[in-house]
N, C-alpha and C positions, 0 to 999 in steps of 0.2 A: 625705202628709197623712193623719192618721189619722182615720178614721171608723168608726162602729159597724156591725159586719157586717150588721146589717139592712138598712141602706142599700144595700149591695152587691147583697144578695137582690134587693130591689125593683128596683134598677136593671136587674138581669138579666132579670126578669119584664117590665118596660117595653121593654127591647130586643127582646123577642119580638114586642112589638106595633109595632116600628119607631119607638117613641119614645126620648127621652133625659131622662135626669135629671141635674140640674146643682144642686149646691150653691151656695148664692148668700148675698150679704150679711155680716152681722157674723161669721158663723162662719169664713168665708175671711178676712176682715180681720184677725181676733184670731189666726188660724193665723201670719200673718205678723209680727203684733206680738208673739208669744210669750205671749199672754195666754190664760188658760183658756177653753175653748169651751163656753158654757152653752147656746146654743140652736142647733138645725139647723132651716134652712130649704131645702128642696128644690123646684125649679121644673122642671115636667115640660113638655117640647116635643115636639111631633108627635103629640100625642094630644089629640083634640077631644072624646072621650065621657068626661066626668067619672065617670060610673057605671062605667065600666070600671076606672077608677083605684080608684074605692072597693072594687070586687070583689078587685083585687090587695091592697090595704092590708088588707081584712078577714080575707084568708088568715092575716094574720100578728100581727093584734092589733084593736083597737078604734078606730072613727073617729067624731069629733064634727062634726057636720054645721054648727055655728054660723056659720061664716064661708063656707058653700058659694056663697051668691049672690054673693060677691066672689070665688069661685074658689079659695078656701082650705080645705083640710081639716085637722083637728087628729087627728094618728095617735098612738095610745098602743101601746107594745111594752115589755113587761117594765118596767113603772114609769117608762118615760121617754117624752117627748112630743116629736114632731116635726111640723112644719108642711109640708104638701105643697101645691103651689099652681101654678096655670096662669097663664101670662102674661096680663096684662089691659090693655086700654086705658082710660084715665080721660079725660075730657072736661071741661072746666071748664064748669059751667052757672050757678053762682051762688057767692055769697061764703060763706067758712068751709069747714072740712074736709068738710062734708057736701055741698058744692055741686058735686059731681062725678058724672056719670054713668060706671058702671063696667061694662064689657063684656069677659067672658072671650073669650081669642083664643087657641086651642091652636096655630094656624098661625103664630103670630109667632114670629119668631126671637130668638136669646139677645141679638145686638148691639141690636136696637130695643128690646128690653126692658130691657136694661141702660142705655140712653141715658135712661131716665125717671127713673132713680134719682137721690139727690140729690148725691154727692160721688164723686169717682173710686174712692176707698178703698173704698166700698160697692157698686161697681159691677163686682166681680170675681166669677168663678164657678170651680167645680171640676167638670168632665165625669168623672162616675163610670164612665162605659163606657169612656172614652178613658185615664182617670186622668192628665188634664193641667189645668192652670190657664188660665183664660180672662181676660184682662186687656185688653179693648178700648180702655180711656180710660187707660192707663198709671198705674193706680193704685199697683201695685209703685214705680214711679219716684217718685211724689208721697210715698210713704211714706218712701222711701229719704232724701228731701230734706225730710222733715218739714213737708209743706206740705198744706193741705186746700184742694180745687179743686173747684167745682161742674162739672158735666158739660154741662148744655144750659140757656142762659138762658132759653128759652122755657118748658121744663118746670119749671125750677127755682123760677120766680116763682109757678106756680100753687099752691104751698103755702108761704105766709109762715113757718109753723113752723120752714122750714129755716133761717131765720136764727138762731133759738134754739139749733137742732141744730149749727150752725156754732160757736156761742159753747161750748156744753158738749164737743164734740169736739176743739176748740183747747185747752181747759183740761185735759181728761182725757189727752191724748196729748202735751202740749207742742208743738203744731205751730203753724206761722204760717199766717194766712188768705192764700190766693194773692190778689195785687193786684186782680186782676179780680173775684173773688169778694168781695173786702173791699167794694169800690165798688159792686157789685150789691146786696149785703146792705144798704149805707147808703142806696142809693137807694130799696129796698123800704120801709125804715124811714121815710126823709123823705115817702114817698108816702101814708103812712097805712095800709099793707097790713097791719100787725100789728094793727091795732085790730080786725080780723075775728077774731082767735083766741080760742077758748074759754079760760077761765082754766085749766080742768082739764089742757090739753094743755100749756100753758105751764108749769105746776106741774111735770109730769112731767119736762120738761127741766131746770128748777132742781133737782129731786131729783137727777138725774144729775150736773149740775155739782157740787152739794155732796159728794154722797157718793162719788162715782167719781173726782174729780179730786184729784190729790196739791197742786194748787196753784189753788184755786177762783178766787183773785185775778186769774189770767189771763183767766178768763171774763168777771169783773164790770168789767175794764178795758176788755174788747173790747166790752162792752155800751155802755160809756161812749163808746168811740170811734165806735161804729156809731150812737149817738144813742138807743140803746134806753131809757137812763134818763129820758128823757121820760114814759115810762108808771109810773115809780116815783119820783115826786117827793121822797119822803122820803130816798131813797138819793141823788138828784141834787143835793140841797141841801148834801150833805156834801162835794161836790168843791169845793175851794178854800177851805173854811171853815177859817179860822186856829185854832190852838190855842197854846198857851203853849210855847215852845221850850223853856222849862226842863224842862217834864215830857214833852214829846213832840218829840224832837228829830227825828224821822222826818217830821216835815211836818204836812199838814193832816189833817182828820177823816176824809177818804175814804181816805189813803194808810194812815192808822192803823187804819181798819177792815179794809181788806184784808190788811195785815200781821197782824191778829188773827185773821182766819178762816183764814189759813194756818197759824198756830201751833195753831190748835185743831184742825185735821186730824190733826196728830202725837199728840194726846192722846185721840183716839176709841176707844171699845170696840167690842164686837161686836154691840151691839144698835142696829141701824140706826134704829129710830124716836127712840130716845133721843138717836142722833148727830144726827139731823136736827134735834131741838129745840135741842140745843146750838149747831149751826151757826147757825140762824136767830136764836137769842138774840144770839150774837157779831155778826152782820150787823146787828141792829137797836139794839145796846147804846148807842150814842151818838146815835140819831135826834134825841133832845131837844136836843142842841146847837145845832141849825137854828134854834132859836127862843129860845135863852137865851144864846147867845154875846154878849159884851159886853167893850168895852175900857175899862179906868178911866182916871182922869185921869194916872195914872203910866206909862200903856202897857201895863198888864198885861192879858192876854186870860183872861177867865174865862167860865165856864159855869154858874153857879150855879143848883141845882135842875134840872140836865138829865137827871139819872136819873128823876126824877118825871115829868118833861114827856114823856120817852121812853115810860114806862109807857102813859100816855094815847094815845100815837100807836099 
């Protein structure tokens, strides 16, 4: 696995302190998916003194302390940014993503830390010193089988946003949701756990679904299957809403909308802000049909004025 030389240099310095540096998360996942690696996240094990880590990092670049209270340091070296963190324990104390008590635990092992991650494909690591991959929950096997699987039921449900993450991962990578993960997510939706999520966090996952997936329809159909559309009634109203088979042989308005959004992906340019506007426009272009669709005496299905009604929505 290719990694910047600076990470090996810092790893050697940490080894002198009997500490271990392990590259974790999306960086390792994207290596196996043969995708460009954009972010490097490094967890440091066996070192309980964060100030010592700061001293080592500052020998090679600058350190941003914005996430220090959560055990995270932003390290900049030659124009590139890297995240260095300590393993931490998070205990649920309230609703929402802020309802956690976070405690840094430098003595925690990699297995225990990896168990707290969301999916097996995100729980892999690369030991910089031993130069070996760590895969305690068979993430490589699941990727080979194109399956998205949660790791631990107890920790997974602590953050309901993981349901939305499941949706966008399945759409981005073309994976199937493991049966046990599907039913766990559906149970979380049915219990109302997603109601506590901040809209800003949901929006981030929607952006990933729309901008990073070759077929966003996969994610939206999974939302429907999981019951998430109850939180988006304007979209839910499109499911099974009939259209004239003369003009729309593909099926109902929901099917038409999903086909349209997939087609839009192939037409996108490089301006991501503009792309997002186009995709949301396509997603919402037939919302007005929910309140304007009628059938005349001859059995013809019409939605007169739906384009104007949709603007109001």
